[in-house]
SEKE-414312 format. One record per atom (N, C-alpha, C, O): residue number from 1; atom name; z, y, x. Coordinates in Angstrom, 2 decimals. Last residue first. Example, Ala and Ser with C-alpha at 12.3 -4.5 7.8 and 13.67 -1.06 7.14 Angstrom:
// residues 2
[r 2; "N"; [7.08; -2.25; 12.85]],
[r 2; "CA"; [7.14; -1.06; 13.67]],
[r 2; "C"; [7.87; 0.03; 12.90]],
[r 2; "O"; [8.04; 1.14; 13.41]],
[r 1; "N"; [7.80; -5.69; 13.19]],
[r 1; "CA"; [7.80; -4.50; 12.30]],
[r 1; "C"; [7.80; -3.30; 13.20]],
[r 1; "O"; [8.46; -3.32; 14.24]],
END
This chain:
// residues 91
[r 91; "N"; [6.02; -18.36; -8.24]],
[r 91; "CA"; [5.93; -19.19; -9.45]],
[r 91; "C"; [4.79; -18.76; -10.33]],
[r 91; "O"; [4.58; -19.36; -11.39]],
[r 90; "N"; [6.20; -16.51; -6.25]],
[r 90; "CA"; [5.45; -17.74; -5.97]],
[r 90; "C"; [5.22; -18.57; -7.22]],
[r 90; "O"; [4.32; -19.41; -7.25]],
[r 89; "N"; [7.91; -14.62; -7.21]],
[r 89; "CA"; [6.49; -14.28; -7.12]],
[r 89; "C"; [5.65; -15.54; -6.93]],
[r 89; "O"; [4.52; -15.62; -7.41]],
[r 88; "N"; [10.45; -15.62; -6.85]],
[r 88; "CA"; [9.90; -15.62; -8.21]],
[r 88; "C"; [8.40; -15.32; -8.22]],
[r 88; "O"; [7.70; -15.73; -9.14]],
[r 87; "N"; [11.17; -15.16; -4.22]],
[r 87; "CA"; [10.67; -16.50; -4.57]],
[r 87; "C"; [10.08; -16.55; -5.98]],
[r 87; "O"; [9.29; -17.45; -6.27]],
[r 86; "N"; [10.32; -12.34; -2.45]],
[r 86; "CA"; [10.88; -12.76; -3.73]],
[r 86; "C"; [10.34; -14.13; -4.12]],
[r 86; "O"; [9.13; -14.25; -4.35]],
[r 85; "N"; [9.18; -11.12; -0.42]],
[r 85; "CA"; [10.12; -12.17; -0.04]],
[r 85; "C"; [10.74; -12.81; -1.29]],
[r 85; "O"; [11.57; -13.71; -1.19]],
[r 84; "N"; [5.77; -10.09; -0.40]],
[r 84; "CA"; [7.04; -10.24; -1.08]],
[r 84; "C"; [7.86; -11.37; -0.47]],
[r 84; "O"; [7.35; -12.42; -0.08]],
[r 83; "N"; [3.12; -7.77; -0.35]],
[r 83; "CA"; [3.87; -8.79; 0.37]],
[r 83; "C"; [5.22; -8.90; -0.32]],
[r 83; "O"; [5.77; -7.89; -0.78]],
[r 82; "N"; [0.23; -6.96; -2.12]],
[r 82; "CA"; [1.69; -6.93; -2.11]],
[r 82; "C"; [2.23; -8.09; -1.29]],
[r 82; "O"; [1.86; -9.24; -1.50]],
[r 81; "N"; [-2.50; -4.91; -2.29]],
[r 81; "CA"; [-2.01; -6.13; -1.65]],
[r 81; "C"; [-0.50; -5.99; -1.56]],
[r 81; "O"; [0.01; -5.02; -0.99]],
[r 80; "N"; [-4.58; -3.61; -4.72]],
[r 80; "CA"; [-3.24; -3.56; -4.15]],
[r 80; "C"; [-2.92; -4.93; -3.55]],
[r 80; "O"; [-3.06; -5.96; -4.21]],
[r 79; "N"; [-7.50; -1.65; -5.38]],
[r 79; "CA"; [-6.88; -2.93; -5.06]],
[r 79; "C"; [-5.52; -2.73; -4.39]],
[r 79; "O"; [-5.34; -1.80; -3.60]],
[r 78; "N"; [-7.26; 0.95; -7.86]],
[r 78; "CA"; [-7.55; 0.51; -6.50]],
[r 78; "C"; [-6.92; -0.86; -6.27]],
[r 78; "O"; [-5.92; -1.19; -6.91]],
[r 77; "N"; [-7.39; 2.63; -10.20]],
[r 77; "CA"; [-7.67; 1.19; -10.23]],
[r 77; "C"; [-8.11; 0.71; -8.85]],
[r 77; "O"; [-9.19; 0.13; -8.70]],
[r 76; "N"; [-5.64; 4.91; -11.64]],
[r 76; "CA"; [-6.00; 4.59; -10.26]],
[r 76; "C"; [-6.16; 3.08; -10.18]],
[r 76; "O"; [-5.18; 2.34; -10.11]],
[r 75; "N"; [-4.63; 6.06; -14.01]],
[r 75; "CA"; [-6.01; 5.60; -13.92]],
[r 75; "C"; [-6.49; 5.45; -12.48]],
[r 75; "O"; [-7.62; 5.83; -12.15]],
[r 74; "N"; [-1.99; 6.35; -14.26]],
[r 74; "CA"; [-2.71; 7.52; -13.74]],
[r 74; "C"; [-4.18; 7.19; -13.47]],
[r 74; "O"; [-4.89; 7.94; -12.79]],
[r 73; "N"; [-1.38; 3.80; -15.18]],
[r 73; "CA"; [-1.10; 4.94; -16.05]],
[r 73; "C"; [-1.83; 6.20; -15.58]],
[r 73; "O"; [-2.23; 7.03; -16.40]],
[r 72; "N"; [-1.94; 2.22; -12.96]],
[r 72; "CA"; [-2.81; 2.12; -14.14]],
[r 72; "C"; [-2.61; 3.31; -15.07]],
[r 72; "O"; [-3.57; 3.78; -15.68]],
[r 71; "N"; [0.21; 2.98; -11.36]],
[r 71; "CA"; [-1.17; 3.22; -10.92]],
[r 71; "C"; [-2.14; 3.18; -12.10]],
[r 71; "O"; [-3.03; 4.01; -12.21]],
[r 70; "N"; [2.32; 2.01; -12.88]],
[r 70; "CA"; [2.19; 3.46; -12.71]],
[r 70; "C"; [0.78; 3.81; -12.23]],
[r 70; "O"; [0.22; 4.82; -12.64]],
[r 69; "N"; [1.89; -0.74; -12.54]],
[r 69; "CA"; [1.78; -0.15; -13.89]],
[r 69; "C"; [1.61; 1.36; -13.82]],
[r 69; "O"; [0.85; 1.94; -14.59]],
[r 68; "N"; [2.46; -0.88; -9.81]],
[r 68; "CA"; [1.11; -1.21; -10.28]],
[r 68; "C"; [0.89; -0.65; -11.68]],
[r 68; "O"; [-0.19; -0.14; -11.98]],
[r 67; "N"; [5.21; -0.18; -9.94]],
[r 67; "CA"; [4.26; 0.65; -9.19]],
[r 67; "C"; [2.83; 0.38; -9.66]],
[r 67; "O"; [2.07; 1.32; -9.88]],
[r 66; "N"; [6.31; -2.28; -11.42]],
[r 66; "CA"; [6.38; -0.91; -11.95]],
[r 66; "C"; [5.36; -0.01; -11.25]],
[r 66; "O"; [4.72; 0.83; -11.89]],
[r 65; "N"; [5.82; -4.34; -9.58]],
[r 65; "CA"; [5.15; -4.37; -10.88]],
[r 65; "C"; [5.17; -2.99; -11.52]],
[r 65; "O"; [4.18; -2.56; -12.11]],
[r 64; "N"; [7.52; -3.53; -7.49]],
[r 64; "CA"; [6.09; -3.69; -7.27]],
[r 64; "C"; [5.31; -3.67; -8.57]],
[r 64; "O"; [4.25; -3.04; -8.65]],
[r 63; "N"; [10.00; -3.64; -8.74]],
[r 63; "CA"; [9.50; -2.36; -8.25]],
[r 63; "C"; [7.99; -2.42; -8.01]],
[r 63; "O"; [7.27; -1.46; -8.31]],
[r 62; "N"; [10.17; -6.39; -9.23]],
[r 62; "CA"; [10.18; -5.47; -10.36]],
[r 62; "C"; [9.67; -4.08; -9.95]],
[r 62; "O"; [8.98; -3.42; -10.73]],
[r 61; "N"; [10.17; -7.54; -6.63]],
[r 61; "CA"; [9.01; -7.71; -7.51]],
[r 61; "C"; [9.00; -6.74; -8.68]],
[r 61; "O"; [7.93; -6.29; -9.09]],
[r 60; "N"; [11.25; -5.54; -3.87]],
[r 60; "CA"; [11.55; -6.39; -5.03]],
[r 60; "C"; [10.39; -6.40; -6.03]],
[r 60; "O"; [9.72; -5.39; -6.24]],
[r 59; "N"; [8.91; -5.58; -1.11]],
[r 59; "CA"; [9.85; -4.88; -1.98]],
[r 59; "C"; [10.17; -5.81; -3.15]],
[r 59; "O"; [9.44; -6.76; -3.39]],
[r 58; "N"; [7.25; -5.80; 1.67]],
[r 58; "CA"; [8.12; -6.66; 0.88]],
[r 58; "C"; [9.16; -5.83; 0.14]],
[r 58; "O"; [10.18; -5.44; 0.71]],
[r 57; "N"; [4.61; -3.32; 1.32]],
[r 57; "CA"; [5.48; -4.22; 2.05]],
[r 57; "C"; [6.36; -5.02; 1.11]],
[r 57; "O"; [6.22; -4.92; -0.11]],
[r 56; "N"; [1.38; -2.92; 0.06]],
[r 56; "CA"; [2.81; -2.76; -0.18]],
[r 56; "C"; [3.59; -3.79; 0.62]],
[r 56; "O"; [3.26; -4.98; 0.60]],
[r 55; "N"; [-1.52; -1.13; 0.41]],
[r 55; "CA"; [-0.80; -2.29; 0.93]],
[r 55; "C"; [0.69; -2.02; 0.76]],
[r 55; "O"; [1.21; -1.01; 1.25]],
[r 54; "N"; [-4.39; -0.16; -1.25]],
[r 54; "CA"; [-2.96; 0.09; -1.11]],
[r 54; "C"; [-2.30; -1.22; -0.67]],
[r 54; "O"; [-2.50; -2.27; -1.29]],
[r 53; "N"; [-7.64; 1.25; -0.66]],
[r 53; "CA"; [-6.76; 0.10; -0.74]],
[r 53; "C"; [-5.32; 0.55; -0.60]],
[r 53; "O"; [-5.04; 1.54; 0.09]],
[r 52; "N"; [-8.94; 3.65; -0.60]],
[r 52; "CA"; [-9.73; 2.48; -0.99]],
[r 52; "C"; [-8.86; 1.27; -1.24]],
[r 52; "O"; [-9.26; 0.35; -1.95]],
[r 51; "N"; [-7.32; 6.66; -1.92]],
[r 51; "CA"; [-7.49; 5.54; -0.97]],
[r 51; "C"; [-8.42; 4.46; -1.51]],
[r 51; "O"; [-8.65; 4.36; -2.72]],
[r 50; "N"; [-6.92; 9.59; -2.44]],
[r 50; "CA"; [-7.99; 8.76; -3.00]],
[r 50; "C"; [-8.30; 7.56; -2.08]],
[r 50; "O"; [-9.40; 7.46; -1.55]],
[r 49; "N"; [-5.24; 11.75; -1.77]],
[r 49; "CA"; [-5.70; 10.82; -0.73]],
[r 49; "C"; [-6.88; 9.98; -1.18]],
[r 49; "O"; [-7.76; 9.67; -0.37]],
[r 48; "N"; [-4.75; 13.11; -4.16]],
[r 48; "CA"; [-5.31; 13.84; -3.03]],
[r 48; "C"; [-5.89; 12.90; -1.97]],
[r 48; "O"; [-6.90; 13.21; -1.35]],
[r 47; "N"; [-3.62; 11.09; -5.73]],
[r 47; "CA"; [-4.89; 11.69; -6.13]],
[r 47; "C"; [-5.55; 12.45; -4.99]],
[r 47; "O"; [-6.78; 12.43; -4.86]],
[r 46; "N"; [-1.18; 10.43; -4.28]],
[r 46; "CA"; [-2.26; 9.48; -4.53]],
[r 46; "C"; [-3.60; 10.14; -4.83]],
[r 46; "O"; [-4.62; 9.78; -4.24]],
[r 45; "N"; [1.18; 11.73; -3.91]],
[r 45; "CA"; [0.06; 12.07; -3.01]],
[r 45; "C"; [-1.21; 11.29; -3.30]],
[r 45; "O"; [-2.22; 11.48; -2.62]],
[r 44; "N"; [2.97; 10.69; -5.73]],
[r 44; "CA"; [2.81; 12.15; -5.67]],
[r 44; "C"; [1.59; 12.56; -4.86]],
[r 44; "O"; [1.02; 13.62; -5.10]],
[r 43; "N"; [2.90; 7.98; -5.07]],
[r 43; "CA"; [2.28; 8.43; -6.33]],
[r 43; "C"; [2.04; 9.93; -6.33]],
[r 43; "O"; [1.04; 10.40; -6.88]],
[r 42; "N"; [4.39; 8.07; -2.69]],
[r 42; "CA"; [2.99; 7.65; -2.68]],
[r 42; "C"; [2.27; 8.16; -3.93]],
[r 42; "O"; [1.17; 8.70; -3.84]],
[r 41; "N"; [6.85; 8.73; -3.69]],
[r 41; "CA"; [6.18; 9.66; -2.78]],
[r 41; "C"; [4.70; 9.34; -2.69]],
[r 41; "O"; [3.86; 10.24; -2.63]],
[r 40; "N"; [7.37; 6.39; -5.15]],
[r 40; "CA"; [7.26; 7.68; -5.85]],
[r 40; "C"; [6.55; 8.72; -4.98]],
[r 40; "O"; [5.75; 9.50; -5.48]],
[r 39; "N"; [7.60; 4.38; -3.24]],
[r 39; "CA"; [6.47; 4.35; -4.17]],
[r 39; "C"; [6.26; 5.71; -4.84]],
[r 39; "O"; [5.13; 6.14; -5.06]],
[r 38; "N"; [8.51; 5.25; 0.10]],
[r 38; "CA"; [8.84; 5.10; -1.32]],
[r 38; "C"; [7.59; 5.14; -2.18]],
[r 38; "O"; [6.63; 5.86; -1.87]],
[r 37; "N"; [7.39; 5.55; 2.57]],
[r 37; "CA"; [8.54; 4.65; 2.45]],
[r 37; "C"; [8.85; 4.35; 0.99]],
[r 37; "O"; [9.41; 3.29; 0.68]],
[r 36; "N"; [3.97; 5.56; 3.56]],
[r 36; "CA"; [5.05; 6.09; 2.73]],
[r 36; "C"; [6.17; 5.06; 2.69]],
[r 36; "O"; [5.93; 3.85; 2.77]],
[r 35; "N"; [1.12; 6.36; 5.50]],
[r 35; "CA"; [2.32; 5.56; 5.29]],
[r 35; "C"; [3.36; 6.30; 4.47]],
[r 35; "O"; [3.60; 7.49; 4.66]],
[r 34; "N"; [-2.27; 5.88; 5.76]],
[r 34; "CA"; [-1.26; 6.84; 5.32]],
[r 34; "C"; [-0.03; 6.05; 4.92]],
[r 34; "O"; [-0.13; 5.15; 4.08]],
[r 33; "N"; [-4.77; 5.04; 8.08]],
[r 33; "CA"; [-3.61; 4.60; 7.30]],
[r 33; "C"; [-2.68; 5.77; 7.01]],
[r 33; "O"; [-2.35; 6.56; 7.90]],
[r 32; "N"; [-8.07; 4.61; 8.35]],
[r 32; "CA"; [-7.09; 5.68; 8.43]],
[r 32; "C"; [-5.94; 5.33; 7.51]],
[r 32; "O"; [-6.10; 5.32; 6.29]],
[r 31; "N"; [-9.73; 2.05; 10.28]],
[r 31; "CA"; [-9.32; 2.69; 9.03]],
[r 31; "C"; [-8.26; 3.75; 9.30]],
[r 31; "O"; [-7.63; 3.76; 10.36]],
[r 30; "N"; [-10.50; 0.61; 12.53]],
[r 30; "CA"; [-11.12; 1.91; 12.28]],
[r 30; "C"; [-10.72; 2.57; 10.98]],
[r 30; "O"; [-11.32; 3.58; 10.60]],
[r 29; "N"; [-9.20; -1.64; 13.22]],
[r 29; "CA"; [-10.46; -1.82; 12.49]],
[r 29; "C"; [-11.10; -0.50; 12.09]],
[r 29; "O"; [-12.11; -0.49; 11.39]],
[r 28; "N"; [-6.94; -0.52; 14.32]],
[r 28; "CA"; [-7.81; -1.32; 15.19]],
[r 28; "C"; [-9.18; -1.55; 14.55]],
[r 28; "O"; [-10.19; -1.64; 15.24]],
[r 27; "N"; [-5.68; 0.46; 12.09]],
[r 27; "CA"; [-6.33; 1.42; 13.00]],
[r 27; "C"; [-7.30; 0.70; 13.94]],
[r 27; "O"; [-8.34; 1.24; 14.30]],
[r 26; "N"; [-4.56; -1.89; 11.07]],
[r 26; "CA"; [-5.62; -1.21; 10.33]],
[r 26; "C"; [-6.38; -0.22; 11.21]],
[r 26; "O"; [-7.60; -0.09; 11.09]],
[r 25; "N"; [-2.67; -2.46; 13.08]],
[r 25; "CA"; [-3.66; -3.45; 12.69]],
[r 25; "C"; [-4.85; -2.80; 11.98]],
[r 25; "O"; [-6.01; -3.12; 12.26]],
[r 24; "N"; [-1.10; -0.15; 13.03]],
[r 24; "CA"; [-1.86; -0.49; 14.23]],
[r 24; "C"; [-2.97; -1.49; 13.91]],
[r 24; "O"; [-4.09; -1.37; 14.43]],
[r 23; "N"; [0.02; -0.37; 10.43]],
[r 23; "CA"; [-0.78; 0.80; 10.80]],
[r 23; "C"; [-1.66; 0.49; 12.01]],
[r 23; "O"; [-2.84; 0.84; 12.02]],
[r 22; "N"; [1.46; -2.78; 10.67]],
[r 22; "CA"; [0.35; -2.68; 9.71]],
[r 22; "C"; [-0.57; -1.51; 10.07]],
[r 22; "O"; [-1.79; -1.64; 10.01]],
[r 21; "N"; [3.33; -1.99; 12.66]],
[r 21; "CA"; [2.44; -3.12; 12.87]],
[r 21; "C"; [1.22; -3.03; 11.94]],
[r 21; "O"; [0.08; -3.20; 12.39]],
[r 20; "N"; [4.67; 0.11; 11.43]],
[r 20; "CA"; [3.92; 0.37; 12.64]],
[r 20; "C"; [2.92; -0.75; 12.93]],
[r 20; "O"; [1.81; -0.50; 13.39]],
[r 19; "N"; [5.86; -1.32; 9.30]],
[r 19; "CA"; [4.94; -0.22; 9.02]],
[r 19; "C"; [4.05; 0.05; 10.24]],
[r 19; "O"; [2.84; 0.19; 10.11]],
[r 18; "N"; [7.52; -3.05; 10.71]],
[r 18; "CA"; [6.45; -3.60; 9.86]],
[r 18; "C"; [5.39; -2.55; 9.59]],
[r 18; "O"; [4.19; -2.82; 9.63]],
[r 17; "N"; [9.24; -1.15; 11.84]],
[r 17; "CA"; [8.43; -2.02; 12.71]],
[r 17; "C"; [7.28; -2.66; 11.94]],
[r 17; "O"; [6.18; -2.80; 12.47]],
[r 16; "N"; [10.41; 0.17; 9.56]],
[r 16; "CA"; [9.58; 0.89; 10.53]],
[r 16; "C"; [8.72; -0.01; 11.42]],
[r 16; "O"; [7.58; 0.34; 11.71]],
[r 15; "N"; [10.41; -0.80; 6.28]],
[r 15; "CA"; [10.76; -1.30; 7.60]],
[r 15; "C"; [9.85; -0.64; 8.64]],
[r 15; "O"; [8.64; -0.86; 8.63]],
[r 14; "N"; [9.17; 0.16; 4.01]],
[r 14; "CA"; [10.41; 0.78; 4.44]],
[r 14; "C"; [10.82; 0.36; 5.85]],
[r 14; "O"; [11.52; 1.11; 6.53]],
[r 13; "N"; [5.88; 0.93; 3.01]],
[r 13; "CA"; [6.75; 0.00; 3.75]],
[r 13; "C"; [7.99; 0.74; 4.24]],
[r 13; "O"; [7.88; 1.83; 4.81]],
[r 12; "N"; [2.79; 1.21; 1.96]],
[r 12; "CA"; [4.14; 1.50; 1.46]],
[r 12; "C"; [5.06; 0.46; 2.09]],
[r 12; "O"; [5.03; -0.72; 1.74]],
[r 11; "N"; [-0.16; 2.58; 3.04]],
[r 11; "CA"; [0.84; 1.56; 3.34]],
[r 11; "C"; [2.16; 2.04; 2.78]],
[r 11; "O"; [2.61; 3.15; 3.08]],
[r 10; "N"; [-3.48; 3.17; 2.06]],
[r 10; "CA"; [-2.08; 3.56; 1.94]],
[r 10; "C"; [-1.21; 2.35; 2.25]],
[r 10; "O"; [-1.47; 1.24; 1.79]],
[r 9; "N"; [-6.43; 3.94; 3.71]],
[r 9; "CA"; [-5.58; 2.87; 3.19]],
[r 9; "C"; [-4.14; 3.36; 3.19]],
[r 9; "O"; [-3.65; 3.89; 4.18]],
[r 8; "N"; [-9.70; 4.98; 3.89]],
[r 8; "CA"; [-8.32; 5.44; 3.74]],
[r 8; "C"; [-7.52; 4.33; 3.06]],
[r 8; "O"; [-7.87; 3.86; 1.98]],
[r 7; "N"; [-12.14; 3.95; 6.29]],
[r 7; "CA"; [-11.53; 3.83; 4.97]],
[r 7; "C"; [-10.10; 4.34; 4.98]],
[r 7; "O"; [-9.38; 4.15; 5.96]],
[r 6; "N"; [-13.32; 3.81; 8.78]],
[r 6; "CA"; [-13.31; 5.10; 8.09]],
[r 6; "C"; [-12.66; 5.07; 6.71]],
[r 6; "O"; [-12.65; 6.09; 6.03]],
[r 5; "N"; [-13.87; 0.42; 8.46]],
[r 5; "CA"; [-14.11; 1.59; 9.30]],
[r 5; "C"; [-14.18; 2.86; 8.46]],
[r 5; "O"; [-15.00; 2.96; 7.54]],
[r 4; "N"; [-13.63; -1.94; 7.11]],
[r 4; "CA"; [-12.60; -0.94; 6.87]],
[r 4; "C"; [-12.81; 0.34; 7.67]],
[r 4; "O"; [-12.00; 1.26; 7.57]],
[r 3; "N"; [-15.53; -3.67; 7.95]],
[r 3; "CA"; [-15.66; -3.19; 6.58]],
[r 3; "C"; [-14.66; -2.09; 6.27]],
[r 3; "O"; [-14.81; -1.38; 5.27]],
[r 2; "N"; [-16.50; -2.88; 11.35]],
[r 2; "CA"; [-15.58; -3.44; 10.37]],
[r 2; "C"; [-15.88; -2.89; 8.98]],
[r 2; "O"; [-16.40; -1.78; 8.84]],
[r 1; "N"; [-19.20; -3.70; 13.42]],
[r 1; "CA"; [-18.54; -2.67; 12.63]],
[r 1; "C"; [-17.72; -3.33; 11.53]],
[r 1; "O"; [-18.20; -4.24; 10.84]],
END
């Protein structure tokens, strides 16, 4: 049994193939993935979904940081995994 079985996980990803890949990967472990293309739409649905984890696709680092700050503002202290193509993140 997976640690993610039955868990609600939010995916924020604009690339349809990446989104489908992440959703399939999580579904394989028994989790329920909710997908959004925009951070703002995710925030609008966050309280109702009450996810265990948030996975963010490769978005600009400033948008990712703003999103994490917005999560803290609404007192949502869930783990966030961020993928990034931004070389500044590596520093």
